[in-house]
C-alpha positions as CSV (number, residue, x, y, z in Angstrom):
1,M,-40.4,17.8,11.2
2,P,-39.8,16.8,14.9
3,Q,-39.8,13.2,14.4
4,Q,-37.0,13.3,11.7
5,Q,-35.1,15.2,14.2
6,D,-35.9,12.8,17.3
7,R,-34.8,10.0,15.1
8,A,-31.6,12.2,13.5
9,E,-30.8,12.5,17.4
10,A,-31.5,8.7,18.1
11,R,-29.0,7.8,15.2
12,R,-26.2,10.3,16.3
13,A,-26.5,8.9,20.0
14,K,-26.5,5.4,18.5
15,I,-23.1,6.0,16.7
16,E,-21.2,8.0,19.5
17,A,-22.2,4.9,21.8
18,M,-20.8,2.4,18.9
19,R,-17.2,4.5,18.4
20,A,-16.9,4.9,22.3
21,E,-17.6,1.0,22.8
22,D,-14.7,0.6,20.0
23,K,-12.6,2.9,21.8
24,Q,-12.8,1.2,25.1
25,R,-12.2,-2.2,23.4
26,S,-9.1,-1.1,21.8
27,A,-7.8,0.8,24.9
28,R,-8.3,-2.6,26.8
29,K,-6.3,-4.6,24.5
30,K,-3.3,-1.7,24.2
31,N,-3.1,-1.6,27.8
32,V,-2.8,-5.9,27.9
33,T,-0.3,-5.4,25.2
34,M,2.0,-2.7,26.7
35,S,2.1,-4.7,29.9
36,V,3.3,-7.8,28.2
37,A,5.6,-5.8,26.3
38,A,7.1,-3.9,29.7
39,I,8.2,-7.2,30.8
40,G,11.2,-6.8,28.0
41,V,11.8,-3.2,28.2
42,F,15.3,-4.1,29.5
43,A,16.1,-6.9,27.2
44,V,15.1,-4.3,24.4
45,V,16.9,-1.2,25.5
46,A,20.3,-3.3,25.6
47,A,19.7,-4.3,22.1
48,V,18.9,-0.9,21.0
49,W,22.1,0.4,22.7
50,L,24.5,-2.2,21.2
51,A,22.6,-1.7,17.8
52,I,23.1,2.2,17.9
53,S,27.1,1.6,19.0
54,S,27.3,-0.2,15.6
55,M,24.5,1.6,13.2
56,G,27.3,4.3,11.7
57,S,26.1,4.9,8.4
58,G,23.0,2.9,8.6
59,T,21.4,5.2,10.7
60,E,21.5,7.2,7.4
61,K,20.4,4.4,5.0
62,T,17.2,4.0,7.4
63,S,16.9,8.0,7.2
64,G,16.6,7.5,3.2
65,N,14.4,4.8,2.9
66,A,11.9,6.7,5.3
67,A,12.3,9.7,2.9
68,A,11.6,7.0,0.1
69,A,8.4,6.0,1.7
70,G,7.0,9.4,1.8
71,A,4.6,11.2,3.8
72,P,1.1,9.8,5.0
73,Q,-1.2,10.5,2.3
74,V,-5.1,10.7,2.7
75,V,-5.5,9.0,-0.9
76,R,-2.8,6.9,-2.7
77,E,-2.8,6.5,-6.5
78,D,-3.8,2.8,-5.7
79,S,-6.7,3.8,-3.1
80,H,-9.9,1.8,-4.0
81,R,-12.4,4.3,-5.1
82,L,-16.0,3.3,-5.0
83,Q,-16.7,5.9,-7.7
84,T,-15.0,8.9,-9.1
85,A,-16.1,12.4,-10.1
86,A,-14.5,13.6,-13.6
87,D,-13.3,17.3,-12.0
88,G,-11.8,15.4,-9.2
89,K,-12.8,18.5,-7.0
90,V,-14.2,16.9,-4.2
91,T,-12.8,13.3,-2.6
92,L,-14.6,11.9,0.3
93,V,-12.0,9.3,2.1
94,E,-13.7,7.0,4.6
95,F,-11.0,4.9,6.7
96,L,-12.9,2.0,8.0
97,D,-13.0,-1.3,9.6
98,F,-15.8,-4.2,8.3
99,E,-16.2,-5.9,11.5
100,C,-16.7,-2.1,13.0
101,E,-20.4,-2.1,14.4
102,A,-20.6,1.9,13.9
103,C,-19.0,1.4,10.4
104,G,-22.0,-0.7,9.4
105,A,-24.3,1.9,10.9
106,Y,-22.6,4.5,8.3
107,F,-22.8,2.3,5.5
108,P,-26.2,2.6,4.4
109,T,-25.8,6.8,4.8
110,V,-22.6,6.4,2.4
111,E,-24.6,4.5,-0.3
112,E,-26.9,7.1,-0.2
113,L,-24.4,9.8,-0.4
114,R,-23.4,7.9,-3.2
115,K,-26.4,7.9,-5.2
116,A,-26.8,11.6,-4.6
117,Y,-23.5,12.9,-5.5
118,A,-22.5,10.5,-8.3
119,G,-20.0,12.3,-10.9
120,K,-19.7,15.2,-8.6
121,V,-17.9,13.4,-5.7
122,T,-15.1,10.6,-6.0
123,F,-15.7,7.9,-2.8
124,V,-12.6,6.1,-1.4
125,A,-12.5,3.6,1.0
126,R,-9.5,2.4,2.9
127,Y,-8.7,-0.3,5.3
128,F,-8.3,0.5,8.9
129,P,-9.0,-2.9,11.1
130,I,-9.1,-2.7,14.6
131,S,-7.0,-5.0,16.5
132,S,-9.9,-5.5,19.2
133,H,-11.8,-6.9,16.3
134,F,-11.4,-10.9,15.6
135,N,-12.3,-11.0,12.1
136,A,-11.4,-7.4,11.2
137,E,-8.2,-8.2,9.3
138,R,-9.5,-11.2,7.8
139,A,-12.1,-9.3,6.4
140,A,-10.1,-6.6,5.0
141,R,-7.8,-9.3,3.4
142,A,-10.9,-10.9,2.1
143,V,-12.3,-8.0,0.5
144,E,-8.5,-7.1,-1.2
145,A,-8.1,-10.4,-2.5
146,A,-11.6,-10.1,-4.6
147,A,-10.4,-6.2,-5.5
148,Q,-7.4,-8.3,-7.3
149,Q,-10.1,-9.8,-9.4
150,G,-12.3,-6.5,-10.1
151,K,-14.6,-7.0,-7.2
152,F,-13.9,-4.5,-4.7
153,E,-17.5,-3.0,-4.3
154,A,-19.2,-6.0,-4.8
155,M,-17.1,-7.8,-1.5
156,Y,-17.0,-4.5,0.2
157,Q,-20.8,-4.0,0.2
158,Q,-21.6,-7.7,1.3
159,M,-19.1,-7.5,4.2
160,Y,-21.5,-4.9,5.7
161,Q,-24.4,-6.5,4.5
162,T,-23.7,-9.8,5.9
163,Q,-21.8,-8.2,9.3
164,K,-24.3,-9.4,12.1
165,Q,-23.7,-13.2,10.7
166,W,-20.1,-13.1,10.9
167,A,-19.0,-10.3,13.4
168,E,-18.3,-9.8,17.4
169,K,-17.2,-13.8,17.2
170,Q,-14.0,-15.1,18.5
171,V,-14.0,-17.6,15.8
172,P,-12.2,-17.2,12.2
173,A,-14.6,-16.5,9.7
174,D,-12.4,-17.5,6.7
175,A,-15.2,-20.2,5.5
176,F,-17.7,-17.7,5.7
177,F,-15.5,-14.9,3.3
178,R,-14.5,-17.7,1.2
179,K,-18.4,-18.3,0.6
180,M,-19.0,-14.8,-0.1
181,A,-16.0,-15.0,-2.8
182,E,-17.4,-18.1,-4.1
183,G,-21.3,-16.4,-4.5
184,L,-19.3,-13.3,-6.6
185,G,-18.2,-16.0,-9.2
186,L,-14.7,-15.6,-8.4
187,D,-11.6,-17.9,-9.6
188,M,-11.4,-19.4,-6.2
189,A,-7.6,-20.6,-6.4
190,A,-6.6,-17.0,-7.3
191,W,-8.7,-15.8,-4.1
192,D,-7.3,-18.4,-1.7
193,K,-3.5,-17.7,-3.0
194,A,-4.4,-14.1,-2.5
195,Y,-6.2,-14.3,0.9
196,E,-3.1,-16.0,2.4
197,D,-0.5,-13.8,0.4
198,P,1.6,-11.5,2.7
199,A,1.4,-8.8,-0.3
200,T,-2.4,-8.8,0.5
201,L,-2.0,-8.2,4.2
202,A,0.7,-5.7,3.5
203,R,-1.4,-3.7,1.4
204,V,-4.1,-3.7,3.8
205,N,-1.7,-2.5,6.4
206,K,-0.4,0.5,3.9
207,D,-3.7,2.1,4.2
208,A,-4.0,1.1,8.0
209,A,-0.4,3.0,8.7
210,D,-1.6,6.3,6.3
211,G,-4.6,6.2,8.7
212,Q,-2.3,5.9,12.0
213,A,0.0,8.6,10.6
214,L,-3.0,11.0,10.1
215,G,-4.3,10.4,13.7
216,V,-7.3,7.6,12.6
217,Q,-7.8,6.6,16.0
218,G,-11.3,4.8,15.4
219,T,-13.9,3.8,12.8
220,P,-15.3,5.1,10.5
221,T,-13.0,8.1,10.0
222,F,-13.6,10.3,7.4
223,F,-11.8,12.7,5.3
224,L,-13.4,15.5,3.1
225,N,-10.4,17.4,0.7
226,G,-8.0,16.1,3.1
227,K,-9.8,17.1,6.3
228,K,-11.1,15.2,9.1
229,I,-15.0,15.5,9.5
230,E,-17.2,13.8,12.1
231,P,-20.7,14.0,10.8
232,S,-23.5,12.0,12.6
233,T,-26.3,12.3,10.1
234,A,-27.1,12.3,6.2
235,D,-27.7,15.8,6.5
236,E,-24.3,16.8,8.0
237,F,-22.5,15.0,5.3
238,K,-24.4,16.6,2.5
239,A,-23.7,19.9,4.4
240,A,-20.1,19.6,4.5
241,I,-20.4,18.3,0.8
242,D,-22.5,20.9,-0.2
243,A,-19.7,23.6,0.9
244,A,-16.7,21.9,-0.5
245,L,-18.6,21.9,-4.1
246,A,-19.3,25.5,-3.6
247,Q,-15.9,26.4,-2.9
């Protein structure tokens, strides 16, 4: 038992360190972006002032479009479900980044939970590529392109299984991802088209937009029945899930 506790604490410390490193990278990139953007602030303000002056009824139209888009949702009808519980009582949602080392560290635990709660809990995966991760958006597009041929889960799993081979590199991993898709026996002409299709990126960005609106700041971020949770071990996950099932 002491050894198990030590391993759990070590795992918790490692994951927290990974999360902290990801946040630092994102913050550094955000600071650079903000500095560059500040150069054009005066011009932007002037343009906005002119636009406001001429908007008139256009303001109402914009508000109407925003309302039509709807409020942010933890789960949408088209969200990717790794598995579904018939009663729909408990749903665990993960906002993830395939290049995120912490997400990779959580992956085996999520797979373990899926087996333990098969038929009892719905598991949902949503894209949240971090801008400081060079290939994160590409990875999400690759998975989404595979999803269009019914291979979301297979590509999702391979992304994490091969993460150390392509992640944390400042060169495009397009060819690597294409080879993965070929290995799944996909129609490559269709996959290539989907991979480059702006609609595929828009699908990824829709998940990310929900995440941002819900307060997601890093990955992985989990929501259990709509409530954000921060478990670091399988036991903490199970305790939270068991409590939700017992309600």
